[in-house]
MILUM-127270 format. One line per 3 residues: their letters; for each residue x, y, z of N, C-alpha, C, CB. Coordinates in Angstrom, 3 decimals. Each point is the difference from the previous one (the first is absolute). Glycine has a CB too. Layout:
% residues N
A	X:Y:Z:X:Y:Z:X:Y:Z:X:Y:Z ~ ...
% end
This chain:
% residues 145
MYD	0.841:-1.171:0.000:-0.841:1.171:0.000:0.889:1.237:0.000:-1.847:-1.241:1.213 ~ 1.399:2.282:-1.905:0.762:1.230:-0.137:-0.090:0.803:1.291:-0.418:0.028:-2.488 ~ 1.560:0.427:2.983:0.043:0.774:1.235:-0.028:1.486:-0.373:1.305:-1.839:1.226
VAR	-2.444:2.497:-0.951:-0.142:1.402:-0.384:0.839:0.919:0.874:-2.293:-0.504:-0.804 ~ 2.698:0.056:1.976:0.803:0.838:0.887:1.425:0.105:-0.504:-1.438:-0.657:1.926 ~ 1.900:-0.352:-2.658:1.355:-0.008:-0.525:-0.065:-0.022:-1.527:0.869:-1.196:2.072
PAA	-0.666:2.338:-2.721:-0.081:0.000:-1.461:1.083:-0.874:-0.608:-0.970:2.296:0.066 ~ 0.645:-2.873:-1.183:0.958:-0.854:-0.706:1.143:0.856:-0.516:-1.826:-1.622:-0.653 ~ 2.992:1.006:0.558:1.163:0.717:-0.509:-0.279:0.389:-1.438:1.575:-1.249:1.547
GNP	-1.435:2.510:-1.849:-0.274:0.486:-1.351:1.239:0.622:-0.582:-2.390:0.386:0.581 ~ 2.199:0.652:-1.249:1.065:0.743:-0.636:0.868:0.617:1.102:-1.438:0.477:-2.065 ~ 2.752:-0.626:2.006:0.857:0.574:1.050:-0.164:1.520:0.121:1.629:-1.856:-0.403
MEE	-1.999:2.529:-0.678:-0.175:1.445:0.080:-1.224:0.353:0.844:1.092:0.247:-2.250 ~ -2.102:-1.114:2.240:-1.196:0.244:0.807:0.347:-0.071:1.483:-1.458:-0.949:-1.827 ~ 2.305:0.000:2.190:0.331:-0.196:1.395:0.846:1.142:0.560:-0.123:-2.450:-0.387
TGQ	0.886:3.117:-0.450:0.845:1.081:0.483:-0.698:1.347:-0.051:1.966:-1.290:-0.749 ~ -3.129:1.340:0.115:-0.727:1.250:-0.123:0.594:0.919:-1.044:-0.633:-0.221:2.361 ~ 1.442:-0.322:-3.269:0.652:0.817:-1.016:-0.598:-0.252:-1.383:2.100:-0.027:1.366
MPA	-3.413:-0.036:-1.417:-0.664:-0.197:-1.290:0.127:1.283:-0.813:-1.631:-1.679:1.001 ~ 1.874:1.577:-2.302:0.055:1.215:-0.816:-1.389:0.631:-0.093:1.937:-0.945:-1.324 ~ -1.963:2.241:1.251:-1.283:0.697:-0.121:-0.631:-0.358:-1.336:0.811:1.901:1.465
LFT	-2.123:-2.070:-1.457:-0.705:-0.355:-1.225:-0.149:1.223:-0.889:-1.227:-1.827:1.207 ~ 1.312:1.610:-2.487:-0.272:0.996:-1.030:0.947:1.204:0.030:-2.352:-0.725:0.109 ~ 3.541:0.556:0.427:0.939:1.125:-0.006:1.146:-0.234:-0.966:-0.599:0.476:2.364
GDR	0.629:-1.621:-2.974:1.080:-0.294:-0.915:1.143:-0.746:0.663:-0.636:2.010:-1.266 ~ 0.595:-2.171:2.603:1.040:-0.778:0.673:-0.178:-1.459:-0.383:0.118:1.644:1.938 ~ 0.979:-2.249:-2.364:-0.053:-1.413:-0.362:1.052:-0.744:0.827:-0.813:0.540:-2.368
PPG	0.443:-1.737:2.774:1.014:-0.799:0.682:1.131:-0.336:-0.968:-1.750:-0.958:1.551 ~ 2.933:0.678:-1.030:1.131:-0.318:-0.886:-0.339:-1.195:-0.886:1.617:0.901:1.714 ~ -1.254:-0.812:-2.985:-0.224:-1.100:-0.925:-1.346:0.066:-0.703:1.459:-1.361:1.430
AQH	-2.321:2.288:-1.064:-1.299:0.095:-0.670:0.203:0.614:-1.368:-1.215:0.224:2.204 ~ 0.475:-0.729:-3.178:0.125:0.505:-1.355:-0.901:1.204:-0.208:0.569:-2.296:-0.803 ~ -0.095:3.199:-0.040:-0.774:1.200:-0.324:-1.015:-0.355:-1.091:1.955:1.529:0.627
RRP	-3.196:-1.147:-0.423:-1.031:-0.230:-1.015:-0.232:1.285:-0.766:-1.090:-1.786:1.408 ~ 1.000:1.645:-2.703:-0.299:1.155:-0.830:-1.500:0.252:0.022:2.005:-0.461:-1.472 ~ -2.408:1.734:1.478:-1.437:0.273:-0.016:-0.618:-0.488:-1.307:0.349:1.996:1.497
VPP	-1.535:-2.525:-1.377:-0.713:-0.508:-1.159:-0.626:1.190:-0.729:-0.462:-2.242:1.146 ~ 0.677:2.352:-2.435:-0.610:1.126:-0.715:-1.521:-0.142:0.012:2.049:0.219:-1.473 ~ -2.759:0.898:1.595:-1.452:-0.079:0.059:-0.579:-0.523:-1.312:-0.011:1.891:1.639
TGP	-0.986:-2.712:-1.508:-0.705:-0.497:-1.175:-1.425:0.512:0.058:1.462:-2.070:-0.134 ~ -2.031:2.296:-0.997:-1.375:0.483:-0.042:-0.062:1.513:-0.076:-0.701:-1.998:1.289 ~ -0.496:2.519:-1.173:-0.199:1.444:-0.155:0.634:0.817:1.122:-2.107:-0.511:-1.189
DYA	2.404:1.737:0.893:0.521:0.952:0.975:-1.196:0.663:0.682:2.137:0.406:-1.362 ~ -2.613:-1.008:2.452:-1.214:0.485:0.661:0.184:1.398:0.587:-0.600:-2.365:0.513 ~ 1.775:2.660:0.004:0.237:1.339:0.539:-0.043:1.029:-1.119:1.397:-0.966:1.855
GIQ	-0.847:0.634:-3.000:-0.037:0.904:-1.148:-1.409:0.203:-0.519:2.287:-0.731:-0.590 ~ -3.062:-0.345:0.566:-1.395:0.099:-0.446:-0.781:0.888:0.951:0.126:-2.288:-1.041 ~ 0.068:2.090:2.324:-0.731:0.780:0.997:0.355:1.479:-0.078:-0.069:-2.008:1.477
ASP	1.275:2.328:-1.840:0.424:1.395:-0.082:-0.359:0.648:-1.334:1.847:-0.553:1.558 ~ -2.299:-0.229:-2.523:-0.281:0.544:-1.330:-1.215:0.916:0.016:0.997:-2.047:-1.015 ~ -1.013:3.060:0.154:-1.145:0.920:-0.067:-1.295:-0.716:-0.386:1.580:1.833:-0.616
EFV	-1.482:-2.887:-0.192:-1.192:-0.738:-0.403:-0.652:-0.681:1.202:1.005:-0.358:-2.275 ~ -0.173:-0.231:3.139:-0.539:-0.677:1.181:-0.579:1.009:0.980:1.668:-1.847:-0.293 ~ -0.999:2.980:0.459:-0.500:1.050:0.894:-1.351:0.494:-0.503:2.363:0.685:0.599
SLR	-2.486:-0.505:-1.911:-1.268:0.431:-0.594:-1.088:-1.059:0.209:1.271:1.345:-1.716 ~ -0.909:-2.610:1.544:-0.950:-1.086:0.206:-0.481:-0.024:1.442:1.111:-1.322:-1.815 ~ -0.206:1.465:2.750:-0.367:0.004:1.412:-0.888:1.194:0.343:2.142:-1.179:0.527
RRF	-1.823:2.336:-1.084:-0.814:1.199:0.223:-1.414:-0.196:-0.568:2.088:1.435:-0.079 ~ -2.170:-2.016:-1.103:-1.293:-0.252:-0.636:-0.822:-0.987:0.839:1.021:0.440:-2.277 ~ -0.384:-1.494:2.759:-0.679:-0.994:0.834:-0.511:0.638:1.294:1.460:-1.812:-0.971
RGF	-0.587:2.554:1.633:-0.396:0.647:1.258:-1.058:1.069:-0.212:2.269:-0.455:0.889 ~ -2.240:1.110:-2.052:-0.988:1.021:-0.316:-1.414:-0.552:-0.077:1.763:1.213:-1.220 ~ -1.878:-2.494:0.954:-1.325:-0.625:0.004:-0.304:-0.642:1.346:0.205:-0.404:-2.457
VFP	0.732:-0.366:2.955:-0.253:-0.824:1.181:-0.245:0.833:1.257:1.410:-1.769:-1.025 ~ -0.593:2.772:1.290:-0.165:0.760:1.243:-1.313:0.780:0.049:2.473:0.177:0.124 ~ -2.832:0.595:-1.151:-1.298:0.690:0.082:-1.184:-0.959:0.067:1.014:1.875:-1.257
MSF	-0.941:-2.977:0.501:-1.108:-0.961:0.028:-0.089:-0.663:1.372:0.267:-0.409:-2.477 ~ 0.859:0.083:3.074:-0.010:-0.601:1.338:-0.551:0.983:1.028:1.970:-1.431:-0.625 ~ -1.564:2.690:0.522:-0.503:1.018:0.917:-1.512:0.167:-0.149:2.222:1.174:-0.099
AFF	-2.703:-1.094:-1.139:-1.437:0.170:-0.238:-0.790:-1.191:0.539:0.513:1.370:-2.042 ~ -0.006:-2.575:1.805:-0.715:-1.179:0.479:0.011:-0.046:1.533:0.618:-1.241:-2.117 ~ 0.509:1.576:2.733:0.080:-0.007:1.454:-0.947:1.044:0.599:2.392:-0.781:-0.143
AWY	-2.459:1.957:-0.484:-0.919:1.038:0.485:-1.453:-0.468:-0.114:1.655:1.782:-0.679 ~ -2.005:-2.418:-0.431:-1.351:-0.526:-0.200:-0.301:-1.081:1.039:0.140:0.514:-2.473 ~ 0.815:-1.391:2.732:-0.195:-1.065:0.988:-0.177:0.587:1.399:1.368:-1.566:-1.417
MTY	-0.504:2.529:1.787:-0.110:0.598:1.337:-1.294:0.793:0.158:2.495:0.116:0.115 ~ -2.964:0.497:-1.186:-1.291:0.690:0.050:-1.104:-0.998:0.334:0.805:1.711:-1.680 ~ -0.775:-2.845:1.014:-0.994:-1.040:0.271:0.084:-0.474:1.452:0.111:-0.715:-2.408
VLL	1.083:0.453:2.891:0.176:-0.485:1.370:-0.469:1.047:1.007:1.943:-1.410:-0.748 ~ -1.563:2.656:0.542:-0.408:1.061:0.931:-1.512:0.233:-0.029:2.242:1.070:-0.305 ~ -2.836:-1.114:-0.877:-1.461:0.122:-0.080:-0.683:-1.152:0.733:0.225:1.190:-2.202
AAY	0.304:-2.394:2.020:-0.593:-1.165:0.670:0.143:0.111:1.514:0.513:-1.411:-2.011 ~ 0.582:2.011:2.482:0.244:0.096:1.437:-0.751:1.159:0.651:2.231:-1.010:-0.393 ~ -2.364:2.145:-0.317:-0.518:1.196:0.657:-1.287:0.578:-0.595:2.325:0.462:0.567
AHD	-2.716:-0.865:-1.735:-1.204:0.565:-0.626:-1.074:-1.079:-0.144:1.412:1.693:-1.245 ~ -1.840:-2.214:2.386:-0.981:-1.097:-0.011:-1.302:0.407:-0.686:1.007:-0.867:2.115 ~ -1.478:2.080:-1.852:-1.265:0.436:-0.599:0.106:0.059:-1.524:-0.515:1.318:2.078
FMS	1.615:-0.785:-2.565:0.188:0.092:-1.451:0.124:-1.385:-0.635:1.120:2.220:0.312 ~ -0.307:-3.077:0.292:0.250:-1.323:-0.578:-1.230:-0.900:0.064:2.389:0.230:0.654 ~ -3.306:0.033:0.263:-1.182:-0.857:0.120:-1.190:0.507:-0.805:0.795:-0.632:2.252
RKV	-0.638:1.723:-2.993:-1.094:0.478:-0.852:-0.302:-1.024:-1.080:0.654:2.387:0.444 ~ -1.919:-2.637:-0.647:-0.437:-0.970:-1.016:0.132:0.627:-1.389:-1.608:-1.087:1.649 ~ 2.179:0.335:-2.557:0.109:0.433:-1.384:-1.178:-0.561:-0.781:2.526:0.112:0.156
FGQ	-2.740:-1.424:-0.027:-1.166:-0.670:-0.557:-0.178:-1.321:0.744:0.331:1.090:-2.291 ~ -1.545:-1.443:2.596:-0.280:-1.226:0.748:0.763:-0.025:1.313:-0.407:-1.204:-2.147 ~ 1.107:0.117:2.392:0.799:-0.144:1.219:1.468:0.409:-0.212:-1.535:-1.854:0.706
VNV	1.848:2.386:-1.874:1.375:0.395:-0.315:0.233:1.427:0.480:0.049:-1.548:-2.008 ~ 0.966:1.719:2.842:0.307:1.332:0.523:1.294:0.545:-0.612:-1.178:-0.587:2.147 ~ 1.513:1.811:-1.785:1.194:0.663:-0.544:1.266:-0.793:0.338:-1.152:2.234:0.210
GIV	1.230:-2.802:0.982:1.166:-0.779:0.404:0.240:-1.185:-0.918:-0.405:0.702:2.339 ~ -0.678:-1.399:-2.710:0.148:-1.156:-0.907:0.466:0.475:-1.377:-1.814:-1.260:1.252 ~ 1.226:2.343:-1.737:0.384:0.515:-1.317:1.470:0.420:-0.007:-2.367:0.773:-0.388
LGI	2.803:-0.054:1.425:1.403:0.407:0.061:0.934:-1.196:0.200:-0.733:2.204:0.927 ~ 0.293:-3.209:-0.179:0.807:-1.213:0.185:0.197:-0.742:-1.310:-0.850:-0.183:2.333 ~ -0.212:0.056:-3.110:0.127:-0.631:-1.326:0.863:0.875:-0.899:-2.264:-1.106:0.251
GQF	2.167:2.429:-0.045:0.863:0.918:-0.750:1.480:-0.226:0.277:-1.838:1.655:0.053 ~ 2.159:-2.116:1.150:1.404:-0.323:0.316:0.504:-1.131:-0.892:-0.355:0.737:2.384 ~ -0.461:-1.778:-2.534:0.395:-1.117:-0.870:0.103:0.452:-1.447:-1.106:-1.613:1.565
AST	0.134:2.406:-1.997:0.014:0.485:-1.382:1.211:0.892:-0.249:-2.505:-0.126:-0.066 ~ 2.838:0.990:1.018:1.149:0.890:-0.196:1.317:-0.777:0.005:-1.291:1.856:1.082 ~ 1.365:-2.938:-0.323:1.203:-0.843:-0.029:0.194:-0.597:-1.389:-0.288:-0.529:2.446
ALV	-0.797:0.014:-3.014:0.076:-0.557:-1.353:0.345:1.094:-1.006:-1.677:-1.776:0.621 ~ 1.114:2.970:-0.457:0.271:1.111:-0.905:1.471:0.423:0.063:-2.376:0.764:0.273 ~ 2.911:-0.641:0.924:1.413:0.382:0.153:0.904:-1.052:-0.633:-0.544:1.235:2.130
TWL	0.225:-2.501:-1.942:0.793:-1.077:-0.602:-0.037:0.102:-1.519:-0.480:-1.483:1.975 ~ -0.691:1.683:-2.530:-0.146:0.115:-1.452:0.756:1.218:-0.523:-2.243:-1.127:0.135 ~ 2.127:2.260:0.561:0.707:1.212:-0.427:1.515:-0.196:0.035:-1.907:1.382:0.854
YLR	2.403:-2.049:0.187:1.442:-0.230:0.085:0.467:-0.920:-1.132:-0.096:0.312:2.503 ~ -0.641:-1.382:-2.752:0.396:-0.918:-1.074:0.017:0.715:-1.352:-0.973:-1.925:1.299 ~ -0.019:2.752:-1.532:-0.076:0.761:-1.251:1.172:0.980:-0.093:-2.521:-0.221:-0.003
YAR	2.792:0.927:1.078:1.103:0.960:0.032:1.334:-0.706:-0.226:-1.316:1.464:1.566 ~ 1.538:-2.559:-0.860:1.267:-0.726:-0.125:0.179:-0.545:-1.411:-0.115:-0.602:2.428 ~ -0.942:0.064:-3.006:0.087:-0.568:-1.343:0.349:1.079:-1.033:-1.676:-1.765:0.658
RHV	1.140:2.976:-0.474:0.220:1.068:-0.981:1.267:0.810:0.244:-2.441:0.115:-0.250 ~ 2.786:0.143:1.506:1.068:0.958:0.285:1.249:-0.601:0.647:-1.777:1.665:0.237 ~ 1.642:-2.729:0.515:1.149:-0.544:0.736:0.623:-1.181:-0.743:-1.048:0.746:2.158
DPR	0.236:-1.706:-2.571:0.530:-1.218:-0.620:0.832:0.258:-1.256:-1.965:-1.176:0.913 ~ 1.563:2.094:-1.805:0.854:0.238:-1.173:1.383:0.525:0.377:-2.057:0.458:-1.316 ~ 2.123:0.388:2.323:1.304:0.530:0.414:0.841:-1.065:0.704:-1.030:2.275:0.219
VAE	0.382:-3.153:0.529:0.722:-1.114:0.622:0.582:-0.901:-1.079:-1.514:0.091:2.017 ~ 0.750:-0.348:-3.064:0.499:-0.834:-1.105:1.211:0.658:-0.664:-2.329:-0.900:-0.385 ~ 2.291:2.244:0.218:1.147:0.702:-0.582:1.239:-0.141:0.890:-1.574:1.630:-1.100
LRA	1.393:-1.458:2.408:1.135:-0.129:0.918:0.562:-1.411:-0.010:-0.977:1.794:1.428 ~ 0.116:-2.790:-1.456:0.474:-1.391:-0.048:0.766:-0.268:-1.279:-1.940:-0.709:1.396 ~ 1.412:1.200:-2.511:0.688:-0.217:-1.276:1.361:0.678:0.011:-2.209:-0.151:-1.187
RAG	2.287:1.367:1.720:1.258:0.727:0.060:0.996:-0.706:0.924:-1.235:2.143:-0.448 ~ 0.726:-2.800:1.508:0.884:-0.697:0.945:0.388:-1.383:-0.511:-1.065:1.259:1.878 ~ 0.424:-1.699:-2.944:0.339:-1.309:-0.560:-0.746:-1.152:0.648:2.213:0.915:-0.520
LPE	-3.272:-0.627:1.265:-0.797:-1.063:0.600:-1.084:-0.432:-0.968:0.467:0.890:2.302 ~ -0.739:-2.186:-2.368:-1.093:-0.442:-0.860:-1.348:0.469:0.541:1.360:-1.993:-0.677 ~ -2.327:2.142:-0.214:-1.344:0.445:0.383:-0.605:-0.983:1.000:-0.311:1.119:-2.250
GTR	-0.311:-0.563:3.286:-0.672:-0.835:0.993:0.924:-0.476:1.116:-1.537:-0.712:-1.792 ~ 2.805:1.100:1.779:0.937:-0.419:1.033:-0.235:0.828:1.252:1.697:-0.689:-1.738 ~ -1.705:0.036:2.869:-0.127:0.703:1.279:1.206:-0.328:0.845:-2.521:-0.056:-0.105
R	3.036:1.069:0.781:1.104:-0.218:0.933:-0.270:0.742:1.252:1.606:-0.314:-1.843
% end
């Protein structure tokens, strides 16, 4: 059985406390120098710094942030009305359907609408530019990394 109180004899450098610092370039005597491997694939830092990518990111954010803000404001309006405007939310619209039910169904409808608008926007304005960047970087169409 292994005795945890007495560690097994390991590397003599471990026992003396003279281990070389990691990642500083210190090598024990006799260690071979490794040459850095040249990067393969696209230059992601270069792509990210390119004006085309900056424009693409600005275009994407120009849609997503305002739409997210508008949807969040609409959602919080619904929640606050449900919490504090009981008389308004309980008004009958027709039959047993009240304003709260209509606005609640409106939440589902607006979620579907926002999804459809984003897909339409991305298909027309974002995806073509992404395809251009991929082609310029030498990645095949449909590649994800």
